[in-house]
mmCIF file of the N, C-alpha and C atoms, coordinates in Angstrom:
data_MODEL
# 
_entry.id   MODEL 
# 
loop_
_atom_site.group_PDB 
_atom_site.id 
_atom_site.type_symbol 
_atom_site.label_atom_id 
_atom_site.label_alt_id 
_atom_site.label_comp_id 
_atom_site.label_asym_id 
_atom_site.label_entity_id 
_atom_site.label_seq_id 
_atom_site.pdbx_PDB_ins_code 
_atom_site.Cartn_x 
_atom_site.Cartn_y 
_atom_site.Cartn_z 
_atom_site.occupancy 
_atom_site.B_iso_or_equiv 
_atom_site.pdbx_formal_charge 
_atom_site.auth_seq_id 
_atom_site.auth_comp_id 
_atom_site.auth_asym_id 
_atom_site.auth_atom_id 
_atom_site.pdbx_PDB_model_num 
ATOM 1   N N  . MET A 1 1  ? 4.180  28.234 19.210 1.00 0.00 ? 1  MET A N  1 
ATOM 2   C CA . MET A 1 1  ? 4.105  28.686 17.822 1.00 0.00 ? 1  MET A CA 1 
ATOM 3   C C  . MET A 1 1  ? 4.163  26.807 16.983 1.00 0.00 ? 1  MET A C  1 
ATOM 4   N N  . ALA A 1 2  ? 3.298  26.295 17.703 1.00 0.00 ? 2  ALA A N  1 
ATOM 5   C CA . ALA A 1 2  ? 2.908  25.275 17.119 1.00 0.00 ? 2  ALA A CA 1 
ATOM 6   C C  . ALA A 1 2  ? 2.520  25.114 15.921 1.00 0.00 ? 2  ALA A C  1 
ATOM 7   N N  . GLY A 1 3  ? 2.415  24.451 14.745 1.00 0.00 ? 3  GLY A N  1 
ATOM 8   C CA . GLY A 1 3  ? 1.517  24.210 13.866 1.00 0.00 ? 3  GLY A CA 1 
ATOM 9   C C  . GLY A 1 3  ? 2.485  24.839 12.308 1.00 0.00 ? 3  GLY A C  1 
ATOM 10  N N  . MET A 1 4  ? 3.711  25.941 12.727 1.00 0.00 ? 4  MET A N  1 
ATOM 11  C CA . MET A 1 4  ? 4.467  26.219 12.026 1.00 0.00 ? 4  MET A CA 1 
ATOM 12  C C  . MET A 1 4  ? 5.146  25.283 11.072 1.00 0.00 ? 4  MET A C  1 
ATOM 13  N N  . THR A 1 5  ? 4.858  25.238 9.791  1.00 0.00 ? 5  THR A N  1 
ATOM 14  C CA . THR A 1 5  ? 5.702  24.012 9.100  1.00 0.00 ? 5  THR A CA 1 
ATOM 15  C C  . THR A 1 5  ? 6.660  24.730 8.254  1.00 0.00 ? 5  THR A C  1 
ATOM 16  N N  . LYS A 1 6  ? 7.733  24.109 8.124  1.00 0.00 ? 6  LYS A N  1 
ATOM 17  C CA . LYS A 1 6  ? 9.019  25.107 7.059  1.00 0.00 ? 6  LYS A CA 1 
ATOM 18  C C  . LYS A 1 6  ? 8.705  25.341 5.842  1.00 0.00 ? 6  LYS A C  1 
ATOM 19  N N  . GLY A 1 7  ? 9.170  26.451 5.713  1.00 0.00 ? 7  GLY A N  1 
ATOM 20  C CA . GLY A 1 7  ? 8.729  27.398 4.442  1.00 0.00 ? 7  GLY A CA 1 
ATOM 21  C C  . GLY A 1 7  ? 7.455  27.863 4.223  1.00 0.00 ? 7  GLY A C  1 
ATOM 22  N N  . ALA A 1 8  ? 6.405  27.501 5.090  1.00 0.00 ? 8  ALA A N  1 
ATOM 23  C CA . ALA A 1 8  ? 4.927  27.836 4.915  1.00 0.00 ? 8  ALA A CA 1 
ATOM 24  C C  . ALA A 1 8  ? 4.965  29.602 4.989  1.00 0.00 ? 8  ALA A C  1 
ATOM 25  N N  . ARG A 1 9  ? 3.969  29.950 4.134  1.00 0.00 ? 9  ARG A N  1 
ATOM 26  C CA . ARG A 1 9  ? 3.859  31.506 4.420  1.00 0.00 ? 9  ARG A CA 1 
ATOM 27  C C  . ARG A 1 9  ? 3.038  31.717 5.546  1.00 0.00 ? 9  ARG A C  1 
ATOM 28  N N  . ILE A 1 10 ? 3.633  32.694 6.237  1.00 0.00 ? 10 ILE A N  1 
ATOM 29  C CA . ILE A 1 10 ? 2.634  33.206 7.549  1.00 0.00 ? 10 ILE A CA 1 
ATOM 30  C C  . ILE A 1 10 ? 1.929  34.369 7.327  1.00 0.00 ? 10 ILE A C  1 
ATOM 31  N N  . THR A 1 11 ? 0.979  34.582 7.493  1.00 0.00 ? 11 THR A N  1 
ATOM 32  C CA . THR A 1 11 ? 0.161  36.114 6.889  1.00 0.00 ? 11 THR A CA 1 
ATOM 33  C C  . THR A 1 11 ? -0.692 36.385 7.996  1.00 0.00 ? 11 THR A C  1 
ATOM 34  N N  . GLY A 1 12 ? -1.196 37.877 8.155  1.00 0.00 ? 12 GLY A N  1 
ATOM 35  C CA . GLY A 1 12 ? -2.260 37.823 8.890  1.00 0.00 ? 12 GLY A CA 1 
ATOM 36  C C  . GLY A 1 12 ? -1.985 38.172 10.228 1.00 0.00 ? 12 GLY A C  1 
ATOM 37  N N  . GLU A 1 13 ? -3.006 37.707 10.942 1.00 0.00 ? 13 GLU A N  1 
ATOM 38  C CA . GLU A 1 13 ? -3.099 37.429 12.255 1.00 0.00 ? 13 GLU A CA 1 
ATOM 39  C C  . GLU A 1 13 ? -2.131 36.434 12.939 1.00 0.00 ? 13 GLU A C  1 
ATOM 40  N N  . THR A 1 14 ? -1.848 35.364 12.033 1.00 0.00 ? 14 THR A N  1 
ATOM 41  C CA . THR A 1 14 ? -1.071 34.734 12.683 1.00 0.00 ? 14 THR A CA 1 
ATOM 42  C C  . THR A 1 14 ? 0.246  35.080 12.564 1.00 0.00 ? 14 THR A C  1 
ATOM 43  N N  . ARG A 1 15 ? 0.728  35.791 11.778 1.00 0.00 ? 15 ARG A N  1 
ATOM 44  C CA . ARG A 1 15 ? 2.113  36.609 11.797 1.00 0.00 ? 15 ARG A CA 1 
ATOM 45  C C  . ARG A 1 15 ? 2.252  37.323 12.736 1.00 0.00 ? 15 ARG A C  1 
ATOM 46  N N  . ASP A 1 16 ? 1.539  38.270 13.061 1.00 0.00 ? 16 ASP A N  1 
ATOM 47  C CA . ASP A 1 16 ? 1.289  39.002 13.930 1.00 0.00 ? 16 ASP A CA 1 
ATOM 48  C C  . ASP A 1 16 ? 1.830  38.496 15.499 1.00 0.00 ? 16 ASP A C  1 
ATOM 49  N N  . LYS A 1 17 ? 0.979  37.454 15.382 1.00 0.00 ? 17 LYS A N  1 
ATOM 50  C CA . LYS A 1 17 ? 1.228  36.699 16.879 1.00 0.00 ? 17 LYS A CA 1 
ATOM 51  C C  . LYS A 1 17 ? 2.703  36.066 16.897 1.00 0.00 ? 17 LYS A C  1 
ATOM 52  N N  . VAL A 1 18 ? 3.260  35.541 15.668 1.00 0.00 ? 18 VAL A N  1 
ATOM 53  C CA . VAL A 1 18 ? 4.574  35.154 15.746 1.00 0.00 ? 18 VAL A CA 1 
ATOM 54  C C  . VAL A 1 18 ? 5.496  36.162 15.885 1.00 0.00 ? 18 VAL A C  1 
ATOM 55  N N  . LYS A 1 19 ? 5.232  37.450 15.536 1.00 0.00 ? 19 LYS A N  1 
ATOM 56  C CA . LYS A 1 19 ? 5.961  38.264 15.335 1.00 0.00 ? 19 LYS A CA 1 
ATOM 57  C C  . LYS A 1 19 ? 6.292  38.747 17.294 1.00 0.00 ? 19 LYS A C  1 
ATOM 58  N N  . SER A 1 20 ? 5.331  38.816 17.906 1.00 0.00 ? 20 SER A N  1 
ATOM 59  C CA . SER A 1 20 ? 4.758  39.385 19.297 1.00 0.00 ? 20 SER A CA 1 
ATOM 60  C C  . SER A 1 20 ? 5.718  38.076 20.041 1.00 0.00 ? 20 SER A C  1 
ATOM 61  N N  . ASP A 1 21 ? 5.688  37.079 19.802 1.00 0.00 ? 21 ASP A N  1 
ATOM 62  C CA . ASP A 1 21 ? 6.059  35.966 20.389 1.00 0.00 ? 21 ASP A CA 1 
ATOM 63  C C  . ASP A 1 21 ? 7.469  35.795 20.642 1.00 0.00 ? 21 ASP A C  1 
ATOM 64  N N  . LEU A 1 22 ? 7.967  35.992 19.041 1.00 0.00 ? 22 LEU A N  1 
ATOM 65  C CA . LEU A 1 22 ? 9.462  35.920 18.868 1.00 0.00 ? 22 LEU A CA 1 
ATOM 66  C C  . LEU A 1 22 ? 10.044 36.985 19.633 1.00 0.00 ? 22 LEU A C  1 
ATOM 67  N N  . LYS A 1 23 ? 9.590  38.418 19.466 1.00 0.00 ? 23 LYS A N  1 
ATOM 68  C CA . LYS A 1 23 ? 9.975  39.407 19.721 1.00 0.00 ? 23 LYS A CA 1 
ATOM 69  C C  . LYS A 1 23 ? 10.066 39.515 21.695 1.00 0.00 ? 23 LYS A C  1 
ATOM 70  N N  . ALA A 1 24 ? 9.220  38.958 22.591 1.00 0.00 ? 24 ALA A N  1 
ATOM 71  C CA . ALA A 1 24 ? 8.991  38.564 23.406 1.00 0.00 ? 24 ALA A CA 1 
ATOM 72  C C  . ALA A 1 24 ? 10.364 37.936 24.077 1.00 0.00 ? 24 ALA A C  1 
ATOM 73  N N  . GLN A 1 25 ? 10.472 36.573 23.404 1.00 0.00 ? 25 GLN A N  1 
ATOM 74  C CA . GLN A 1 25 ? 11.271 35.753 23.865 1.00 0.00 ? 25 GLN A CA 1 
ATOM 75  C C  . GLN A 1 25 ? 12.675 36.274 23.565 1.00 0.00 ? 25 GLN A C  1 
ATOM 76  N N  . TYR A 1 26 ? 13.110 36.856 22.260 1.00 0.00 ? 26 TYR A N  1 
ATOM 77  C CA . TYR A 1 26 ? 14.220 37.415 21.850 1.00 0.00 ? 26 TYR A CA 1 
ATOM 78  C C  . TYR A 1 26 ? 14.419 38.339 22.955 1.00 0.00 ? 26 TYR A C  1 
ATOM 79  N N  . GLU A 1 27 ? 13.851 39.808 23.496 1.00 0.00 ? 27 GLU A N  1 
ATOM 80  C CA . GLU A 1 27 ? 13.919 40.695 24.587 1.00 0.00 ? 27 GLU A CA 1 
ATOM 81  C C  . GLU A 1 27 ? 14.218 39.807 26.042 1.00 0.00 ? 27 GLU A C  1 
ATOM 82  N N  . GLY A 1 28 ? 13.939 38.582 25.686 1.00 0.00 ? 28 GLY A N  1 
ATOM 83  C CA . GLY A 1 28 ? 13.860 37.569 27.319 1.00 0.00 ? 28 GLY A CA 1 
ATOM 84  C C  . GLY A 1 28 ? 15.500 37.414 27.349 1.00 0.00 ? 28 GLY A C  1 
ATOM 85  N N  . GLY A 1 29 ? 16.134 37.533 26.503 1.00 0.00 ? 29 GLY A N  1 
ATOM 86  C CA . GLY A 1 29 ? 17.281 36.894 26.141 1.00 0.00 ? 29 GLY A CA 1 
ATOM 87  C C  . GLY A 1 29 ? 17.957 35.623 25.339 1.00 0.00 ? 29 GLY A C  1 
ATOM 88  N N  . ALA A 1 30 ? 16.788 35.104 24.547 1.00 0.00 ? 30 ALA A N  1 
ATOM 89  C CA . ALA A 1 30 ? 17.033 34.162 23.336 1.00 0.00 ? 30 ALA A CA 1 
ATOM 90  C C  . ALA A 1 30 ? 17.802 34.871 22.475 1.00 0.00 ? 30 ALA A C  1 
ATOM 91  N N  . SER A 1 31 ? 18.561 33.855 21.750 1.00 0.00 ? 31 SER A N  1 
ATOM 92  C CA . SER A 1 31 ? 19.265 34.523 20.803 1.00 0.00 ? 31 SER A CA 1 
ATOM 93  C C  . SER A 1 31 ? 18.543 33.725 19.154 1.00 0.00 ? 31 SER A C  1 
ATOM 94  N N  . ILE A 1 32 ? 18.767 34.779 18.367 1.00 0.00 ? 32 ILE A N  1 
ATOM 95  C CA . ILE A 1 32 ? 18.268 34.254 17.185 1.00 0.00 ? 32 ILE A CA 1 
ATOM 96  C C  . ILE A 1 32 ? 18.076 33.384 16.650 1.00 0.00 ? 32 ILE A C  1 
ATOM 97  N N  . ARG A 1 33 ? 19.591 32.654 16.725 1.00 0.00 ? 33 ARG A N  1 
ATOM 98  C CA . ARG A 1 33 ? 19.926 31.301 16.171 1.00 0.00 ? 33 ARG A CA 1 
ATOM 99  C C  . ARG A 1 33 ? 18.712 30.004 17.026 1.00 0.00 ? 33 ARG A C  1 
ATOM 100 N N  . SER A 1 34 ? 18.650 30.390 18.490 1.00 0.00 ? 34 SER A N  1 
ATOM 101 C CA . SER A 1 34 ? 17.928 29.418 19.230 1.00 0.00 ? 34 SER A CA 1 
ATOM 102 C C  . SER A 1 34 ? 16.446 29.618 18.665 1.00 0.00 ? 34 SER A C  1 
ATOM 103 N N  . LEU A 1 35 ? 15.836 31.062 18.404 1.00 0.00 ? 35 LEU A N  1 
ATOM 104 C CA . LEU A 1 35 ? 14.625 30.994 18.055 1.00 0.00 ? 35 LEU A CA 1 
ATOM 105 C C  . LEU A 1 35 ? 14.413 30.522 16.948 1.00 0.00 ? 35 LEU A C  1 
ATOM 106 N N  . ALA A 1 36 ? 15.499 30.332 15.788 1.00 0.00 ? 36 ALA A N  1 
ATOM 107 C CA . ALA A 1 36 ? 15.436 29.930 14.414 1.00 0.00 ? 36 ALA A CA 1 
ATOM 108 C C  . ALA A 1 36 ? 14.865 28.165 14.797 1.00 0.00 ? 36 ALA A C  1 
ATOM 109 N N  . GLU A 1 37 ? 16.073 27.771 15.452 1.00 0.00 ? 37 GLU A N  1 
ATOM 110 C CA . GLU A 1 37 ? 15.972 26.307 15.620 1.00 0.00 ? 37 GLU A CA 1 
ATOM 111 C C  . GLU A 1 37 ? 14.797 25.608 16.135 1.00 0.00 ? 37 GLU A C  1 
ATOM 112 N N  . SER A 1 38 ? 14.267 26.464 17.243 1.00 0.00 ? 38 SER A N  1 
ATOM 113 C CA . SER A 1 38 ? 13.148 26.021 18.099 1.00 0.00 ? 38 SER A CA 1 
ATOM 114 C C  . SER A 1 38 ? 11.708 26.172 17.068 1.00 0.00 ? 38 SER A C  1 
ATOM 115 N N  . THR A 1 39 ? 11.713 26.943 16.371 1.00 0.00 ? 39 THR A N  1 
ATOM 116 C CA . THR A 1 39 ? 10.766 27.084 15.529 1.00 0.00 ? 39 THR A CA 1 
ATOM 117 C C  . THR A 1 39 ? 10.516 26.591 14.179 1.00 0.00 ? 39 THR A C  1 
ATOM 118 N N  . GLY A 1 40 ? 11.885 25.574 14.001 1.00 0.00 ? 40 GLY A N  1 
ATOM 119 C CA . GLY A 1 40 ? 11.967 25.389 12.486 1.00 0.00 ? 40 GLY A CA 1 
ATOM 120 C C  . GLY A 1 40 ? 11.955 26.332 11.309 1.00 0.00 ? 40 GLY A C  1 
ATOM 121 N N  . ARG A 1 41 ? 12.528 27.483 11.818 1.00 0.00 ? 41 ARG A N  1 
ATOM 122 C CA . ARG A 1 41 ? 12.613 28.145 10.639 1.00 0.00 ? 41 ARG A CA 1 
ATOM 123 C C  . ARG A 1 41 ? 13.975 28.904 10.494 1.00 0.00 ? 41 ARG A C  1 
ATOM 124 N N  . SER A 1 42 ? 14.201 29.519 9.389  1.00 0.00 ? 42 SER A N  1 
ATOM 125 C CA . SER A 1 42 ? 15.288 29.973 9.066  1.00 0.00 ? 42 SER A CA 1 
ATOM 126 C C  . SER A 1 42 ? 15.758 31.204 10.203 1.00 0.00 ? 42 SER A C  1 
ATOM 127 N N  . TYR A 1 43 ? 17.179 31.343 10.100 1.00 0.00 ? 43 TYR A N  1 
ATOM 128 C CA . TYR A 1 43 ? 17.742 32.664 10.559 1.00 0.00 ? 43 TYR A CA 1 
ATOM 129 C C  . TYR A 1 43 ? 17.471 33.897 10.085 1.00 0.00 ? 43 TYR A C  1 
ATOM 130 N N  . GLY A 1 44 ? 17.277 33.629 8.755  1.00 0.00 ? 44 GLY A N  1 
ATOM 131 C CA . GLY A 1 44 ? 17.054 35.017 8.221  1.00 0.00 ? 44 GLY A CA 1 
ATOM 132 C C  . GLY A 1 44 ? 15.300 35.285 8.309  1.00 0.00 ? 44 GLY A C  1 
ATOM 133 N N  . PHE A 1 45 ? 14.560 34.314 8.720  1.00 0.00 ? 45 PHE A N  1 
ATOM 134 C CA . PHE A 1 45 ? 13.006 34.525 8.717  1.00 0.00 ? 45 PHE A CA 1 
ATOM 135 C C  . PHE A 1 45 ? 12.527 35.275 10.050 1.00 0.00 ? 45 PHE A C  1 
ATOM 136 N N  . VAL A 1 46 ? 13.628 34.697 11.366 1.00 0.00 ? 46 VAL A N  1 
ATOM 137 C CA . VAL A 1 46 ? 13.465 35.084 12.431 1.00 0.00 ? 46 VAL A CA 1 
ATOM 138 C C  . VAL A 1 46 ? 14.182 36.616 12.675 1.00 0.00 ? 46 VAL A C  1 
ATOM 139 N N  . HIS A 1 47 ? 15.176 36.783 11.681 1.00 0.00 ? 47 HIS A N  1 
ATOM 140 C CA . HIS A 1 47 ? 15.867 38.177 11.948 1.00 0.00 ? 47 HIS A CA 1 
ATOM 141 C C  . HIS A 1 47 ? 14.727 39.204 11.021 1.00 0.00 ? 47 HIS A C  1 
ATOM 142 N N  . LYS A 1 48 ? 14.387 38.759 10.095 1.00 0.00 ? 48 LYS A N  1 
ATOM 143 C CA . LYS A 1 48 ? 13.265 39.833 9.333  1.00 0.00 ? 48 LYS A CA 1 
ATOM 144 C C  . LYS A 1 48 ? 11.848 40.089 10.258 1.00 0.00 ? 48 LYS A C  1 
ATOM 145 N N  . VAL A 1 49 ? 11.678 38.820 10.971 1.00 0.00 ? 49 VAL A N  1 
ATOM 146 C CA . VAL A 1 49 ? 10.361 39.287 11.603 1.00 0.00 ? 49 VAL A CA 1 
ATOM 147 C C  . VAL A 1 49 ? 10.650 40.201 12.779 1.00 0.00 ? 49 VAL A C  1 
ATOM 148 N N  . LEU A 1 50 ? 11.704 40.108 13.559 1.00 0.00 ? 50 LEU A N  1 
ATOM 149 C CA . LEU A 1 50 ? 12.193 40.652 14.799 1.00 0.00 ? 50 LEU A CA 1 
ATOM 150 C C  . LEU A 1 50 ? 12.150 42.284 14.146 1.00 0.00 ? 50 LEU A C  1 
ATOM 151 N N  . VAL A 1 51 ? 12.864 42.314 12.919 1.00 0.00 ? 51 VAL A N  1 
ATOM 152 C CA . VAL A 1 51 ? 12.970 43.558 12.437 1.00 0.00 ? 51 VAL A CA 1 
ATOM 153 C C  . VAL A 1 51 ? 11.519 44.476 11.792 1.00 0.00 ? 51 VAL A C  1 
ATOM 154 N N  . GLU A 1 52 ? 10.697 43.771 11.542 1.00 0.00 ? 52 GLU A N  1 
ATOM 155 C CA . GLU A 1 52 ? 9.292  44.044 11.411 1.00 0.00 ? 52 GLU A CA 1 
ATOM 156 C C  . GLU A 1 52 ? 8.817  44.358 12.671 1.00 0.00 ? 52 GLU A C  1 
ATOM 157 N N  . SER A 1 53 ? 9.056  44.030 13.483 1.00 0.00 ? 53 SER A N  1 
ATOM 158 C CA . SER A 1 53 ? 8.437  43.915 15.011 1.00 0.00 ? 53 SER A CA 1 
ATOM 159 C C  . SER A 1 53 ? 9.018  45.082 16.059 1.00 0.00 ? 53 SER A C  1 
ATOM 160 N N  . ASP A 1 54 ? 10.169 45.858 15.606 1.00 0.00 ? 54 ASP A N  1 
ATOM 161 C CA . ASP A 1 54 ? 10.710 46.981 15.693 1.00 0.00 ? 54 ASP A CA 1 
ATOM 162 C C  . ASP A 1 54 ? 11.258 46.390 16.903 1.00 0.00 ? 54 ASP A C  1 
ATOM 163 N N  . ALA A 1 55 ? 12.140 45.236 17.188 1.00 0.00 ? 55 ALA A N  1 
ATOM 164 C CA . ALA A 1 55 ? 12.863 44.708 18.174 1.00 0.00 ? 55 ALA A CA 1 
ATOM 165 C C  . ALA A 1 55 ? 14.180 45.167 18.283 1.00 0.00 ? 55 ALA A C  1 
ATOM 166 N N  . HIS A 1 56 ? 14.895 45.575 19.233 1.00 0.00 ? 56 HIS A N  1 
ATOM 167 C CA . HIS A 1 56 ? 16.150 46.582 19.418 1.00 0.00 ? 56 HIS A CA 1 
ATOM 168 C C  . HIS A 1 56 ? 17.201 45.201 19.203 1.00 0.00 ? 56 HIS A C  1 
ATOM 169 N N  . LEU A 1 57 ? 17.455 45.072 18.275 1.00 0.00 ? 57 LEU A N  1 
ATOM 170 C CA . LEU A 1 57 ? 18.546 43.811 17.944 1.00 0.00 ? 57 LEU A CA 1 
ATOM 171 C C  . LEU A 1 57 ? 19.888 44.088 18.819 1.00 0.00 ? 57 LEU A C  1 
ATOM 172 N N  . ARG A 1 58 ? 20.486 42.880 19.264 1.00 0.00 ? 58 ARG A N  1 
ATOM 173 C CA . ARG A 1 58 ? 21.721 43.123 19.948 1.00 0.00 ? 58 ARG A CA 1 
ATOM 174 C C  . ARG A 1 58 ? 22.841 42.912 18.633 1.00 0.00 ? 58 ARG A C  1 
ATOM 175 N N  . GLY A 1 59 ? 23.979 43.592 19.506 1.00 0.00 ? 59 GLY A N  1 
ATOM 176 C CA . GLY A 1 59 ? 24.994 43.304 18.581 1.00 0.00 ? 59 GLY A CA 1 
ATOM 177 C C  . GLY A 1 59 ? 25.584 42.022 18.835 1.00 0.00 ? 59 GLY A C  1 
ATOM 178 N N  . ARG A 1 60 ? 26.682 41.489 17.441 1.00 0.00 ? 60 ARG A N  1 
ATOM 179 C CA . ARG A 1 60 ? 27.484 40.347 18.007 1.00 0.00 ? 60 ARG A CA 1 
ATOM 180 C C  . ARG A 1 60 ? 28.398 40.117 19.241 1.00 0.00 ? 60 ARG A C  1 
ATOM 181 N N  . GLY A 1 61 ? 28.366 39.136 19.223 1.00 0.00 ? 61 GLY A N  1 
ATOM 182 C CA . GLY A 1 61 ? 29.158 38.533 20.742 1.00 0.00 ? 61 GLY A CA 1 
ATOM 183 C C  . GLY A 1 61 ? 30.427 38.035 20.128 1.00 0.00 ? 61 GLY A C  1 
ATOM 184 N N  . GLY A 1 62 ? 30.960 37.826 21.153 1.00 0.00 ? 62 GLY A N  1 
ATOM 185 C CA . GLY A 1 62 ? 32.562 36.924 20.601 1.00 0.00 ? 62 GLY A CA 1 
ATOM 186 C C  . GLY A 1 62 ? 33.653 37.969 20.648 1.00 0.00 ? 62 GLY A C  1 
ATOM 187 N N  . ALA A 1 63 ? 34.805 37.597 20.314 1.00 0.00 ? 63 ALA A N  1 
ATOM 188 C CA . ALA A 1 63 ? 35.747 38.213 20.310 1.00 0.00 ? 63 ALA A CA 1 
ATOM 189 C C  . ALA A 1 63 ? 36.060 39.127 18.696 1.00 0.00 ? 63 ALA A C  1 
ATOM 190 N N  . ASN A 1 64 ? 36.615 40.102 19.326 1.00 0.00 ? 64 ASN A N  1 
ATOM 191 C CA . ASN A 1 64 ? 37.015 41.407 17.985 1.00 0.00 ? 64 ASN A CA 1 
ATOM 192 C C  . ASN A 1 64 ? 37.938 40.490 16.807 1.00 0.00 ? 64 ASN A C  1 
ATOM 193 N N  . ARG A 1 65 ? 38.104 40.817 16.193 1.00 0.00 ? 65 ARG A N  1 
ATOM 194 C CA . ARG A 1 65 ? 39.103 40.295 14.906 1.00 0.00 ? 65 ARG A CA 1 
ATOM 195 C C  . ARG A 1 65 ? 40.356 41.215 14.496 1.00 0.00 ? 65 ARG A C  1 
ATOM 196 N N  . ARG A 1 66 ? 40.775 41.865 15.701 1.00 0.00 ? 66 ARG A N  1 
ATOM 197 C CA . ARG A 1 66 ? 41.702 43.048 15.225 1.00 0.00 ? 66 ARG A CA 1 
ATOM 198 C C  . ARG A 1 66 ? 43.473 42.661 15.461 1.00 0.00 ? 66 ARG A C  1 
ATOM 199 N N  . LYS A 1 67 ? 43.950 43.130 14.702 1.00 0.00 ? 67 LYS A N  1 
ATOM 200 C CA . LYS A 1 67 ? 45.537 42.696 14.850 1.00 0.00 ? 67 LYS A CA 1 
ATOM 201 C C  . LYS A 1 67 ? 45.860 43.348 16.252 1.00 0.00 ? 67 LYS A C  1 
ATOM 202 N N  . ALA A 1 68 ? 46.862 42.511 16.782 1.00 0.00 ? 68 ALA A N  1 
ATOM 203 C CA . ALA A 1 68 ? 47.495 43.101 18.179 1.00 0.00 ? 68 ALA A CA 1 
ATOM 204 C C  . ALA A 1 68 ? 48.900 44.044 17.719 1.00 0.00 ? 68 ALA A C  1 
ATOM 205 N N  . LYS A 1 69 ? 48.475 45.094 18.163 1.00 0.00 ? 69 LYS A N  1 
ATOM 206 C CA . LYS A 1 69 ? 49.326 46.410 18.124 1.00 0.00 ? 69 LYS A CA 1 
ATOM 207 C C  . LYS A 1 69 ? 50.748 45.911 18.505 1.00 0.00 ? 69 LYS A C  1 
ATOM 208 N N  . THR A 1 70 ? 51.960 46.114 17.757 1.00 0.00 ? 70 THR A N  1 
ATOM 209 C CA . THR A 1 70 ? 53.518 45.852 18.210 1.00 0.00 ? 70 THR A CA 1 
ATOM 210 C C  . THR A 1 70 ? 54.306 46.741 18.776 1.00 0.00 ? 70 THR A C  1 
# 
């Protein structure tokens, strides 16, 4: 994905290629944040592209924020 400049509009065949590349990497285990960092794009852009490509998005990780039962 070399040649992507931050904030540049990506359309047509280039966008299709970006979608397939990001989807493959995400389904291979990469996080949205790591993809955003490696491409120089925002979290929102990567998320939107993954949704457009019909990628199955994983749930959030980490601890739940539930109150302890007494």
